[in-house]
Residue, then its C-alpha position, 0 to 999 in steps of 0.5 A: x135874403x137878397x141873392x146878392x151882396x149889399x154892394x151889389x144891389x144894382x141887381x134884380x135880387x131873387x126874392x124880388x123877382x122870384x121868375x122870368x116871364x116866360x111867356x114874354x121871352x119866348x114869344x120874342x125869341x120865336x118873333x126873332x127866328x121868324x125874322x132869321x128864317x125869312x133872312x135865310x130866305x131872302x139869302x138863298x135866293x140872292x146870295x146875301x148873307x143878312x141871316x149870318x149877321x142877324x145871328x150874330x147881332x141876334x147873339x150879341x143881343x142875348x148879352x143886352x137882354x140880359x144886361x137890361x134885365x139885371x140892372x134893377x130900375x131903382x139903380x136909375x132913380x138918382x141918374x135923370x139929368x146924365x140919362x137925359x143930358x147923354x141922350x140928347x149929346x148923342x142924338x146931336x152928334x149924330x147930327x154932327x157926324x152921323x151917316x146916312x144916304x144923301x141928307x140924312x144922318x141917322x147912323x154914328x160909326x165907330x170904325x166899321x161898327x154902326x149904331x142908330x142913335x135914336x133905338x138907343x134914345x128910345x130906351x133912354x127916353x122911357x127910362x128918364x120918363x119912367x124917374x120923372x113921374x115917380x120922383x112927382x108921384x104926390x103931385x102927378x094931377x097937376x098941370x105942371x107935373x105933364x107940361x114938364x114932361x113934354x118939355x123932356x120930350x121936346x128936344x129929343x124929338x127934334x134932333x130925331x126929327x131934324x136928321x130927319x127920322x119922322x118915324x123915329x120923331x112920332x116913335x117919341x110922341x107916342x112914348x110921351x103921351x103912353x107914359x103920361x097915361x101909365x103915370x096916372x096923368x089926368x085924362x083932361x089934358x090928352x084932348x088939348x095935346x091931341x088939338x096940338x099934334x093936329x096943329x102941329x102935323x098942319x103947320x109941318x105939312x104947309x111950311x115949306x122945307x121941314x118935310x123932305x121931297x122924300x116924305x110929301x112924295x110918300x104922303x102924297x102917293x097914299x094920299x092918292x091911292x084913297x082918294x083916286x085910287x092912283x098909287x105911283x107905282x113907279x114912283x115913290x109907291x113903288x115899294x109898297x105897290x110891290x110889296x101888295x103883289x107878294x103878299x096878294x100871290x101867296x094865296x091862303x096858303x103861300x108859295x111855300x118856304x123858299x120859294x117866293x118869285x117875288x123875292x128871289x126877284x130882288x123887286x122889293x127894295x129892303x125886303x130884309x129890313x122894313x118890308x120884310x113881312x112881304x116874305x112872311x106873305x108870300x111865302x107862308x100866305x094867308x094861313x102864315x101871316x095870321x100865325x105871325x100875327x097871334x104871335x105878336x099879338x101874345x107878345x104884346x099882350x104879354x108886354x101890356x101885361x107887365x105895365x098893368x101889374x107893376x106895382x111902382x110908378x116908375x115900373x108902370x111908366x117904363x113898361x107902358x112906354x116900351x109896350x107903347x113904342x114897340x106897339x107903335x113899330x108893329x102898327x106903323x110897320x104893317x100899315x106901310x107894308x100892306x099900303x095903308x100907311x106912308x113909308x115913314x122907315x119903322x122896323x118890324x119888331x125883331x124881325x127886320x135886319x138891324x143891329x141896332x134895332x134888334x138890341x132896343x127889342x132885346x134891351x126892352x124884352x130885358x127890362x119889361x122882365x123885370x117890370x113886374 
């Protein structure tokens, strides 16, 4: 017998989900704690209060986790259009009333509270993909199904790119491909998609006024580094160059907690956010960095296992989409900090400062934990 009465069927029943994936939860909470520790180290040196704010975000994130964990995925099966319309309206409103530096519009402000709409959209899009494919299980191998999924992804992709947020737009592309793979879309369609993405990327680069001058500068700096061994260390490549100095100065064992000189000098912009791994490298050294990477690896293994074990199409697609987008964030963030990829504004899961990013991670864990 379920743990809840019939009028509360939207809640996960104990009989259908006897226990949590405690290894998944533990690894996620360890990563969040590591982020708080790094922020506390920054705060001690610079007199900021990021750790206190992030602790509040984490406490609220526990509530987000519980809500996401308790609501059954099946409750959304007949709500594709409300979810999808809400996603696109939210992203469109961001372009109209959004806040951000210069011409960037990524945050919606409600009084003193701000949230990044693209992070909310990632959760909603993952669920939308799950519903879309679940309703087409019998015809999943037909080309029109995959074509329909691409059309589902297109409006939010364009709206996020328009903010402009290249990293967020790329995240939607990754989720689209992952959802198709987990749904069982035939592999013969993917070379066509890959060719299309290459052509689209070339067109975006060639066409004027599509990429912002700032983003072009980031990419050009990276190309110059690899081709001419000449990174613009005083301009667009400054942030990555300083991060590499910090990580390199850590050596095997690191400078020790709270003892990073680069961190204390406040040389690296956004060190508490996108470049928080530089604190780990400087103060924890090689061994501390490897330990953190092992923890990330274990988390992603558990997240992958959820999608692998999921018994329904919707569970597989939602779990696979969330696993893919969090993994993409991790890989791109590491590439940014280690100067092997351009800076595209993607945070490190669970560790980077920011309420919306942390809540997206906590919601993802809550959903993953009930997908099995």
